[in-house]
C-alpha positions in Angstrom: -90.9 120.4 121.7 -89.5 118.5 124.6 -86.9 115.8 124.0 -87.3 114.4 127.6 -90.0 111.9 126.7 -88.8 108.3 126.2 -89.1 106.8 122.7 -92.0 104.4 122.6 -91.1 100.8 122.1 -93.2 98.9 119.6 -93.0 95.4 118.1 -94.9 95.4 114.8 -95.8 92.0 113.2 -97.3 92.4 109.8 -99.3 89.7 108.0 -97.9 86.6 109.8 -100.1 84.0 108.1 -100.8 80.5 109.5 -100.5 79.0 106.0 -97.1 80.6 105.4 -95.9 79.1 108.7 -97.2 75.6 108.0 -94.7 72.9 107.4 -93.6 72.6 103.7 -94.8 72.0 101.1 -97.8 74.2 102.2 -95.7 76.8 104.1 -92.5 78.5 103.2 -89.3 76.4 103.2 -88.0 78.1 106.3 -91.3 78.0 108.2 -89.9 76.1 111.2 -87.1 78.7 111.7 -89.5 81.5 111.1 -92.0 80.3 113.7 -89.1 79.8 116.2 -87.8 83.3 115.6 -91.2 84.9 115.8 -91.9 83.1 119.1 -88.5 84.1 120.5 -89.1 87.8 119.6 -92.6 87.8 121.0 -91.3 86.2 124.3 -88.5 88.7 124.6 -91.0 91.6 124.1 -93.5 90.2 126.6 -90.9 89.9 129.4 -89.1 93.2 128.6 -89.1 96.1 131.0 -90.5 98.4 129.9 -92.7 96.2 127.8 -93.2 97.4 124.2 -96.6 97.7 122.7 -97.1 94.6 120.5 -99.1 95.2 117.3 -100.3 92.4 115.0 -101.5 93.6 111.6 -103.3 91.2 109.4 -104.8 91.4 105.9 -108.6 90.8 106.0 -109.1 91.2 102.3 -109.5 88.6 99.6 -106.5 86.2 99.1 -104.1 86.8 96.3 -104.8 85.0 93.0 
């Protein structure tokens, strides 16, 4: 096994929901800061060299009760 290969760079965003990021009282209390931080991380990833693979994972199942 070769150890000369670079490690892949991946940004993984899991279940970032619009409702969660809405302004309170609908969204979480820290929705503004969370949106700002997600935007900052995405921007940094998009301009990075080498660029990481950006993966968004979302739940497509029924909402929680």
